Structure formats: C-alpha cells, structure tokens
N, C-alpha and C positions, 0 to 999 in steps of 0.2 A: 357730371354723372349729370343728370337731368333735373332743374329745379324744381319740377313736380315730383318729386320724390320728397316722401316721410322719413326725412332723419330722427335716428337715435345714436348718444355716441355711444360707444363700449368701453370699457378696456379693462383688461389684467394685466396683471403683472405677476412677475416674478416666477415664473414656471419651471425650474429647474430639474427639468426630467426628460425632456424633447432630443431623441439624436436622432441624426438622421443616418439612416441605415445604407450602406454602400459608401460610406462615403467619412472624411477625416473633418466634418465640420459639427460640433456641439453645439447648443441654443441654451445657454449658461441660464439666460432669462429672457423672456420675451412680454417686452410691454408693445401692446396694440393700444391702438389709438386709428377706431373704423366707423365712417361714417357708412350706416347701413339701412336698406328697405326696411319698414316694418312688416307691410302686407306682405307677405310673401304664399304662395300653392305648395297647394300639400307631396306630399312624395311617398312612393311606397318600394318598390326593393331597393334592400340595404346591402345582398351579396349576391354574390353570383357562384356560380357551379362551373368545376371544369367537368373532361368528360372523365366517367367510369372506366374504372380499371377493375377489373375480375383479379382476386387475389391469387389466382393461381392452383397448378395439381398440386402443390407441394400442401396448402391448407385445406380444399377444395376436395370433391369425391365424385365417385358417379353416382354417391347414395345421397343423402338431403340433410344437407347442413346447415345450422345455426345458432347462432347466438352474440356475445355483447364484446366486445373489447375494453380492455380494463381499462383505468382512470392513468395511468401512466401510460396504454399505447407499446405500452410489450407484452401484453398476455394476451390470450384470447381465450374464453372457456366457451365453450358452444357444446351441442346437441348434435348428433350422427347417427343412420340407423346402418351407415359402413361397416361393415366385415372387420371383424376384433374385438366388438361387444360383448357385454356377458347378458346383456337380456334385448327387451324390442329397440327403444332408444338408450343412450348411454352420453354420459358426458366428457368430455377429450377438451386439451389444453394444445394449444402450440406458443411457444414466446417468441421474442427475439432481442438480441441485443443493445440494437439503440432504433432509434424511430428510423430510421433508412434502413437498416438492416432485415435481410430475408427470414422470414418465420421458418422455424425450425419446422422435421414431422411431429405430428399432431401426436397427444400420450392421449390414451384411455386413462384415466384417473383410479381407474378399478375399483375392488373393493375397498368398504363397505358403502362409499359413497354411492358406487352404481349396483345395480340388483338386477335380478333376472325380468323385471316389468320394467315400468315408462320412466327412464328419469332422463330430467332433461330443462333446457331457456333457463341457464343460468345467468349469475350475475355475484362479481363479487367485489366484495366494499374496496375501496379509494386506498388502504394499505395492502391489499390483496391476502387477508387471512381469514376473512368471512365469505363463505358462498350461499347464496339462496338459489334454490333449487326448485322446481313442481315435480309432485313426483306421485302414484299410484299405488306405491307398497303400502301394505300390510299397516296398523298401526295408524291411519291419517281420518279423518273428521267424516272426510265428501270425496267424492270420485279421485280427484285430486287435488292435492295438498299444497301448499309451502312448507319446505323443510328447510333447516341452515345445518352448515357445519363451518367448523375450526380448525384452524392448525397453527401451533404456538410461532412459529418462522415460514419466511416461503419455500426454505428447504426441510419441514419439517410433516409427515403425511397427513390428513385431515383424519380426522374423527368423524365416530360415526354421526351421519346428520337428526337431528333433533326438528321432530315435527312444534312448529309454531303458535298449535294450541288452537283449542275453540274460538278464544276472544279474534285471531286471526280469521282461522279458516272457518269454512260454512262446508254443510250438508253437499251444497252443490259445486262446481269445478271450481279452482282457485288454481289461478297458472299463471305463469309468466313473470316475475318476480323483476323489480328493479330497486335496488337498492342506490339512495343519493349521497354524493357526495360525503356530503357530513355525518351520513350515517343514520338520521335524524327521519326520514320518512322512506315507507317502502308501499312504491308503486305494485299493481297488480292489476288482471284481469278476474273477472268471476262472473258465472255467470246465475249469481246468487239473489234472493228478494230482494226489491227495494231499488233496481236497477230501470233502463230506458232501453233497452233491445235486448241485443240477443247477448252478446262476449262486452260489458262495463267496463270502466278504468273505475277503480279503487284506490286510496292509498289509506295505512296504517304511519302513526308518528310515537316519538316518543318523546322523552327530555334528556335522557342521553343516550351515550353508545348501550350502557351497563343497565339503561330502567328495561320494564316488560313495553310491548308492545300493547298500544291502543286499539279501539272496537275500530272497523276501517269505514272511514265515508264517501260516499260515493263523489264522482269529480264532478259533479251534474250534468245536465244537458245542456250541448256545446261544445264541451269535451267531448260528450258519453252520446249516439244518436239512438235512432231507430233502431240500426244496421251494428256490426260487430264493429268494437273498437280493444285491441291489445297489444302486447307487446311495446312498454311505454319503456321510456328512455330521461333523461334529465340532464342538462347541458351542467358543464363543471360551475359555473358561480348557482344552479338551482332555478335562473329565470327560464328558462323555456324548455317545452314538454314536449319528445316528440313522441310519436306512436303511431300503428297500421290503422287501419278504416276502409271498411267497405263502404262509407256513405257515398251515396251521388254525387258525382262532381269532382270525380278522381279521373285519372287518365288508362286506369287498367282493372285487372281484379282486384287488387292490395295498392292501398298506395301509405305513402310516409305525408303524415303532416304533422304540425308544430304548432305551438300554443306558448303563448307570453306571458308574463307578469310583472311590474312594474318592482316588487321585492316578496322576499318571501312569505309572508304574510297577506299578499294581495291572493284578491281572489285572478282565475286565469281569464285570458281574452279571447276572443276569437277565434277555432282552429284556421289553420290556409296552409292548405297544399301545397307541398314544395315543390310541384312541376316536374316536369323535363330538365334537367335530361335524369334527373336524381330518380323519378317517375318512369312507365315508360306502361303500352301498354299490357307488359304483365304480369306477374308479381311482385310487387317490390314490398318490403319490411323490414321490422326491428334495426332501428338507426341504432347508433350509437356514434355523435361527438365523442372527437381525440378532447382532449384537456386544455387546451390554444384554441381549439373551435377551427381550428384551419381544415379539417376534413373530417367525413360523418363514414361510417363503416356500415353496412346494410347488406340485405339480402335479395337475391332476385331470382329469378330462372327464366330472365330474357336470355334468346339468342347467343349463342357463341361462348354458354358458360360448359363446366362439367360436367353437371349430375340433372341434378333437380335444383332445389334451392341454391346458393354459391355466394359467398365473400364477394361484396363487394369494398369498392373505397373511392369516395370523390372527395374533391379539395374544392374549397370554401374558400372565397374572397371577397372582403368588404369592396363596397361598392366608393371608391373616395373620389370620382371623379365627379362633382356633383353637380356642374354648370356644364359636361358633357360636350366640353371641349377637346377630350381625348390628354387629358393631362392634368395633373396636379398643381395648381400655382394659386397667388394673390387670391384671385376671384375665390376658390374653394374656402383658401383658411378665410374670408370676408364671412361668408355661411356657417362655415361649424362657429365661429363668435357669434354671429347672429342669435344662434339657438342656445349660447351658453346656460348651460344651467336648468336647461329643458328636456324634456321626453320626445325627443326629436327622432324620428326613423333614419331617416335622411343623412344624419351628420352623427347616430348613436353607432358608428363603427369600434369601439373597443371595451371593452377587452375584444383583440379581431377576433370573427368579423359578427359576433352576434351584437355584441353592445348591453350593456348593463341595465337601461331605461332612464341613461341620465347624459347629458354633453359636456364630458369634464374633459382634464387633464388625458386619462389613456385615450380620450378619442382623436385629442390632437397631438399624441404620441403616435398614430397609426399614421393620421392624414400626413407629418412630417414625414415617416419614413416612405413615401412615398413623392415627396417633395421633388417638383420639375421632371418627373418622371412622365415618358409615354405609354400608354397603357396599354393592356390586353384585355378590350372591355369584351368578352364573350358578348354582352346585350348593344353592344354596335353592329349595327344587323347591313348598315348599306353605307357608303361613303362616297360618292363623286366630286373629286375634288375641283372639275372642270377646269382641270390646267393642260390639258394639251395643247399643242401648237397649232397641228394641224390635223383631223380627220375626223369621219363620219357617225364613229362610238366617241363617245364617254365612259371612262370605266369607273366602275367601283372599285376599288381597292380592296373592302375588306368582305362582302357579300359578292362579288363576283357578280350582280344584275347586270349586265352590259345595257347601255344606253345609244339610243341610235336617233341621230342628231338629224332631223327633217327641215326640208326647208331652206339650209344650206348657212343657220348662224354662224355670228362670225366668231372667233377661240381672238382671245385677247389675254398672251401669255404675261402678260405686265399690268393687266390691268385691273387685277381682282381686289378684292380685298385680304384673301389669304392668296397671294401668286399669284394666277391665272383667274379668267372666268370666261364664261360664256357670253355673248353677245344675243340678241331676240328685239328683230326688228318686227313685231309685233300685227306682221303682213302674212307670213309662214310659217317661222320659227318656232318647232317645238323638240322636245327631246322624247322619245318613247323607251322605258324602259321595263324592266323584265316584272313580273309580282314579284313585292316585297315581302307583303302584310295583311291580313284582316285584320279589317280594325274590332271587330268585334270577338277578335279570340284573347286581348286583353290591354296590360297598360303600352303605349307606345309616346314617343315623340320625333318631331321631324323639326329641324334647326337650319339655317340657310343665310347666305348673305344676296339681299338685293341691293337695286340702283335705278332710279326708273319706275315705268307701269303707270297705268290711269285708270281712273273709275271701271269698271268692269272685270278687271283684266287678272287672268286669274298664275298662280305663281307656281302650284303643286296642285292636281285633280289624281283623281283616280275612275278608269274607263270603267263604263257601267257603273259608277259611286257617286259620290260627287267634289266638288273641291274643295283639300284639303284647307287651303290659304289663298287666297285674292284679295282684291281691293274691291272695299266695296263701291259700288255701280251710283248710288248718290254723294257720300260722304269724301273719300276718297282712302278712308280706313283701313286697317287689318280687320279681316273678318275671317271666320271657318262655315263651313256647312255641315260638318261633320256632327252627327245627330243622329238618337236614337232614330227605329226604323219607326216610321209615319203610322199611325193609328188615325184614333176620330179627330185628334189636334196636333194637326205636325208640329213638330217643334222647331221652331223661326233659329234661322243663322244667329253669332255668335258674331257679335259687332262691337268692335271696339270705339275708341277715338284716337285711338293713333293714326295719324297722316302718315301714309308712307310714300306717295306718289307724288315724294317731292323734289326730286334728285339727289338725295344724299345717298347714303351709304345707311343700311341699317339691317342688326340680323335678327330675322323675326321666328316664330318657334308658335309650334300647337305640341301643348301638351294635355295627354289623359294618361290620369291616375286610376282609371279603375273606377271613378266615384264624379270626378270634377275633369272637364276640358277647361283650359285653359288658352289665353295667348297671350303670349311674351314680344316685345319690340327692344332691343339695346340691353338684355338682362333686367328689363323693370317687366312686370304683369300688367295688363294694360287692358284686360279681361277676363272673367270667368264666372261660371256656373256651374250648377248638380246638376248631374244624368246618371240615370239608371243603368244604359249601356251604351253602347253605338249601335247604328245599323251595320250589318255583314255585307261587306263588297269582299269579289275574286281576281280584279280586275288590277293592268299592270298599269303602271304609274305615265304619268302623264307631266314632264315639266317645261312651264312656260305656256299652257293651255287648256282649256277646261274637258271636262268627260268625253266630249264629242266632237273634240279640236272645233270648234264653232269661233267662227271669223270674227267674230265679239271679244271671246278668251283669251286673242294670243296677247302674250304678255313683249312688252316694248321696254328694252331696258340688260339691264345686268344684273344673272344671276349667277352665282359661287357658292361653293361649301357646304355641296348638301349634303346634309347627316341625320341619318335615322335611325333609330335605337330601339330597340322591344320592353322597354321600363321606364318610368317617367322619370326627367330630368328638370333640374332647375338650371334656368338658361340667363 
C-alpha cells in the first residue's frame, strides 16, 4: 500500500450472523483489523435491475389492469375494466401459493366492494385484512373518495366499504391510497387545495391501527412538482417512497421515481428517476416492491403486452462489487468496513437491495453472501481483456463492442497484469472500438492496467471527443480532459500528481458519478473536482491514441484489461 495514503485502523468484532450462502462455510465471529484510506470518492447506484417480465395472460387482459402486489408477495389486488365486472372499473384479485408459483385466475371481489360505478386503485394491509380503495360511489365528500373495507380472516368475505370521512377526504379528487407496512401511514394522491401542481401526494397518519386518521399533510415541493404525482407505495422498512410522475427528466409519458429517508421521522430526500429498463418511452407507473426488496411489480403499456396497462415484474440486485473488478473479495470488504456506521449508499446494501440508511451487520451479511463469486453486473458494459494470442480484433467479452487493432500492435499472451496484454509501439499502434457510451448520458467508469507511456501520450479517447485518460504532457501524470461543454470559461483538464510514465504496472481509472469527476491509480484517489455535467460526444473509442489518432498521442507500452461500467465504481 502506497506510503502517501492516510491511514485509519478499524476494528470490528463478534459479528455472529454472517453466512456464506451456497456453501457450508459459516463465519461465527469476524475480527477485522484493516488499514484504510480516509479520503474517498462519492458513489451513486447501489442496485441494478434485471430485464422486466410481463406476468402473462393469466393475470393481464386485453383491457387495462392496474394495482399493487401485497406485502407477502402472494396476492395482487387490482382494478380492471375487463369483461365480467359489476360497473365501470372493478377490483379483482389473484393469488399464488408461493413466491415462485403461478398466479391464479383473477377473481372479481363482487358486491359490496364493487358497485355500478368506478371502484379501484386498491391497497391491502400487511395482514391482508384491510383493503383501502378509491371510489366515486354515493356517500362521499367529493369526486373520488378514499374508502376502507375489512374482513375477519383471509377466508371471510369483505365487508361493506366505509368512507374515511371528511378529515381525510376533500371536495376534490382523492385517489390511489397506499397503506404503509406498519399500518400507521396512508399515502394518496389528491387535487385538493394546497398542492404544488395537478395531482400531489399527501399523507395522513394515526398513532395505532385502531386510532382515527389525522388531517392529511402535503409531502411538499420536491416529492411533488408542478406536474402530476400519484400511485405512491412504500418499501417494507418504510424508508423508500415509490411514485409515478409526469415531471420533466423522465424517459416516457409517465415514469417511476423513488425518494429515500434516513428514518421514518426524517424528511424525504430528492426523488430519483429509476431509469431503464424499469422506465421506458411508454407509460410506466404504480410500482410495488416485494417484501424482501428483490423485485418490483409495476404497470406498463410498453410493446409486447396483452392490453392497455399490464403487470410487469423486474428483479432488483444490490451492487456488491464496489471496486469494479467483477468479483467480491477482500477489497470490497475493506471498503464496506471503512464506511461502517455511516450512511453511504455505495455500501448500504442490506436489507437487500435497498439498504436502511446505515452500513452495519446487515450489509456485511449481504456482501458475504456473494463472497469470491464472479458477478453478472448489468452495469458492466464493455470488457476488452486483450488476452488474444494473435488477431486483428480485440474482443469485448461483455458488450460485443469489437475493437480493430491498427498498426500491428503485439499481443503478449503471458505479459499482462491479468493474463495477456497488448503492446503498443508509440508509432502507429492503436485500437478502434465501436461506440460504447456518451459521457453526457449519466454515471460511468473506465478502468485498465497500463505499463509505460510518455508525456502527452493517450491511454483512451473518444473520436470527435476528448481524451478520457492520458499522460500529462508536462509532468507525466494521470490526466483526464472529460469536462462540461466549454462556454465562456473552458473547464481545464483534471490533472493529478500521480506519476504513471515510470515503466511500472498501474491500474488507472476515471469515474464520473454525475457530480464529481475523479482519477484513481492503484486503488487510490489521486484527483477530483465537482462539475455539473460532462459534454456530449457520440464517437467511437480509441485505445492507445487521441481522438484524431495524432502521432504525438500514440501510446508506447502495455495496456491490459480495459473495463467500462455505466455506474460509478470505487477502484
């Protein structure tokens, strides 16, 4: 470990709850004494999505279907205007025996829950015995009101719905209720006075499940906007709020956003768009996370469905490869321990995958369940191993971005830091790859091993763009020219003091987390600054030369194991 690092010793004892899933190894007590780096770079994404899956024709129909999955993941209460109802829209339910089982044929809840008018947007309590719904039936306070029905057991019928009364309901539209897992918070959308836009999100609370609901409060500007916000839901631990919004910054007609809070008494933070593949150019809304957080159910009218809005499901996985080396090992454990007891999204992966606002034993348990595994990271988008023995092409084993070797660089099958490497002569050798990403699109990281180089030479660049990583022309130190689009005052390159042109192997990296650009060498943060954005470029990548393949930029030395992620990693 370099002597220039600042050190702090962290000791953690007696964590009697970590089990390596999939093995017979059990860690009964863990005592870790680690020398850690104090100054660290910021991190962003702490979870990734799988590919959304339509729940199929047993649940969805040619009509519109919409609702929320129960906390136990074994039932869905939803509204639909499908054939066989009692009125305009009715409430239906489907169940399954296990979380891996098939959903049953939906059943209409019938009278007295459904009427000849509009009844829908249901939310069921965690015990399955209380159902909240919206309806414009007679006896309400306004256009649509919030109602509640109960049953004695899951085998008993539902009672006649009861209006939540004028304390909760208003003369305006009150819609899309969601009962929190503890039964003490009821979130809903409303057009009542006192909001910030069209539909706003509001919340009413009670002290116990038997107590009366209090006056609703607006969730405030930030959660709400001048656009419409509706269909809220809460994670099992009550620290994440999911909702649909038509605000700017989305990917389609309606998008799903999420906000977090440190505790149930804290304010909600700034909402974040959950992005693709959960959101799409189509209409995406009404997200309900599973109890363990491993998946999200939501509605979408994207192509390939069976009707209007269809039920979809997408898996959610924690990002446990903090260092971006495609595996979970001691380097990731060191980083987790470094943030022990802190609120750090990079390591707050337990309860999986959403976290709970503090890095502790639950996060350690999740990390250890992936120990020594190679991971399938959907944010790992390009990987040129450069292990070929002799070929004119450099293969991207992850994203299929083929690289064409120009000028006959020499393959060194046994000469790399990770297996083989590619040797560049500084005269005409370089590799041109397909387009991988636009730096303006969001967070990303590029990491690789290098040996050699000289001042002014470029490690990786983008055609019609700038040098992503290079050797400073004066000092021979690690530098990046990635910066915001130049206006009146151009942003200078970020230049480190880390000497790399010394003929030793170094792992170099550039990381953009959406706010900060940072340079890393051999696992150490060597330079960083805050920027509001990065300029937009859409060209191919060049490994071993500058954007225009200028003679002075051609790299002389070895390059190995080039990795690109569309998330911020901690090298």
